N, C-alpha and C positions, 0 to 999 in steps of 0.2 A: 419643410420649411426652415428657415433660421428664424430664432424666435429673437425678433427686433422690438418686443414691446414688452412691457409691464402688465397689463392688464387688456383684455379684449371684451371685456364685459361694459355696459352702458353705465361706467361710473366716473367721476371725476377726483383731483387730487387737488387741494389747497396750493395755490400758486402764491398769493400775498398774504401776509400777515394782517393787514389794513383790512378790513370787512369791506368798505366802500369799493377799494380797489379789484377787492375778490368779486365780488357782485359785477362790476365791469366787465369782468373776463368769461362770463357766462350769457348765452345768448342764444335766443329760440331761432331757429333756422329760419322762421318765415320775416323776421325783423328788417332782413336787407329790402323784401318784397316791398314793404309799408314805404322805405326810406326812397328807395330809387327807383321806382316805378313812375312816382310823381315827377320827379326830376324827368324822367324820358317823355313823360306828356308833356310837360313844361316845353323840352326841345322838339318835341313833333309839332305842338303848336305854333313857335317860333319859327319853325322852318316851313311851314305852309300858309301861316295866315301874317308873320311879319316879315321874312326875308322872300316868300313867295315863289319858294325852291320847285322846279317841276321835279316830277314824278321819277324819271329817271337820274337825278342829280340825286336826291333824295336818298333813292335804293342805293345805288353804288356809293355812296360815301357809309351809308349804313354797313354795307358790305366792308367796306375798305375797316370800318371802324371793329366791327367783329374780327376780322383777321388781325387788325393789331391787340386787340386783347387776347387773343390765344399766343401771340409772340409773347405778350406782355405778363401771361399767366406761368408760361414756360421760365422767362426770365427770372422773374420773382422766385418763383420755387426754388429753381435749381441753385441761382446764383446769390439772393439775398435768405431765402427761408431756411436753407441749408450750408451758408457760411457759419464758420466755426470762428467766432474771435478768440483771439487767445485769453487766456487765465481764468477765474473763476468768474468774472464779473462776463466775460464771454461767456464761459458757457452758463452762465443764470439769462443771458439776453437771447439765448438760441433755445434755451429752454423756454422760455416765455414765450416768443414768436412762434416756434414749428415743434420744438423738442418734445413738448405736451403730447401731443398731437401722434407723435410715432410711439409714446411711451403709453398713451391713452387713446387710440385709434376710433373705439367705437364711444367715445365720450358725446353725448347728443348736444349738449351746451358749447361745444367747442369745437365745433365743424364748420362754422360761417365766420368769415370776418368780423370782428365786433366793429361798430360804428366809431369806436375812438381811435381805429386805423383807417377802416374803408373811406369815410368822410373825407380827412386831411389828403389822403391819398387821391379820391375823386378829384378834389379839388384843385390839387398840385397837377394829376395829368390834364384836368379841363384848361389851365391856364397855359400848359406846356403847347397842347395841341394848338389852343388858340392863336398862340405865338408862331405856328409853323403854318397852319393853311386857313387864318385868318377867322374873323369874328361871325362870316354866315355860314361858312362850310362847316365849321366844328359844330355846329348846332346836329346836322344829320348825323356828321360823324360820331358824335358824344352818344349819341342813340344806339347805335351799335355798338359803341365799346361798351358802356352801360348794361346793354340787353349780355353782351357777351360774359361780364362778369355776373351777373344775376344767373345766369347758366351755369356758369362755372360754379356757383355756391349751391345751387339747388342741386345738380349733378352730383359734387362731392357729399353732401349729405345723404342723397339717393344710394349711393353706390356702398356708403358704410351703414343705412339699414333699410333698405329693401331688397325684395326679394325680385331678379329680375327671370324674364322669359325671354326675352327678345335677344336673339342671338349677338343684334350691335351693341345694345346696354350690357350684355354679359360679358363681351367682349372688350369693353373699356372699363367695366368692374374688375375684369380678370389683369387687366395692364395696372390699376393702381393697388389691388390688393399684392401684384408681386412687388411694387414698388415697397409696400409698408412691409411684407412677410419674407423676402426673398434679396432685394439687392437696393438699396436706397441711392444707390449713385445709378440708377437708371429710373427710367420713366417718370420723367416730372411733368409730363402733360396729364392733366385730371378730366377736364372737358373735351379735351382732343389730343392725339396722339401725334398728330402731325408736325410738331417741332422735333418729337425726338426720333421721328423717321430722318429728318432733315438733316439733325446734328450728331444724330449717329449715338443717341442715348437710348435706343428702345432696346429691350428685352431679346436676346438670340433666339430664334424659333424655335430651336427645343427645348428652351425653358418653357416656353408658353406654352408648348405642347404637354409637356409634362405635368400642368397645373391644370390643363382640362380632363 
């Protein structure tokens, strides 16, 4: 594999001179669960007891929210996290948002999205979805969307730090490891490979076989 990292140990690098900003750039992997599981519970309550939606409608929009998350994950990773703006400032921004993860892929405190980014993004997406599908159906839809996001964060952490035995999880881990250590221009899906297949950014079969 080509070496596209500085260190594969669970170690970190300082990103900010300011101690407060530096502290904000580190996060335990469980933090998103404490932030967003109550939000999911809130929208579940509203779906059932406030909007009185049926089981079929709730299930349908949760599944739709999950699907939209997988596409959002792919688009953010491919076109935002891997975007390299010009100049030194652009390189610095890229490093802060995603480059540091490729340089130190096993840094356990920088594997899930920090709240200073995830909360504003969640609010932005919520109001966008509310405009598109309305204030009622957005409740179950957002449950699925947030559940997809939490699944992504937990899977991303596990891929870098857990030893899987299941063929499904090993296959998903291999996909992400190829992205890190072989070819950063392919394999943008983390919790799902669906959109890599659709947009033809998956790895060639022989590349995957060589890593197995």
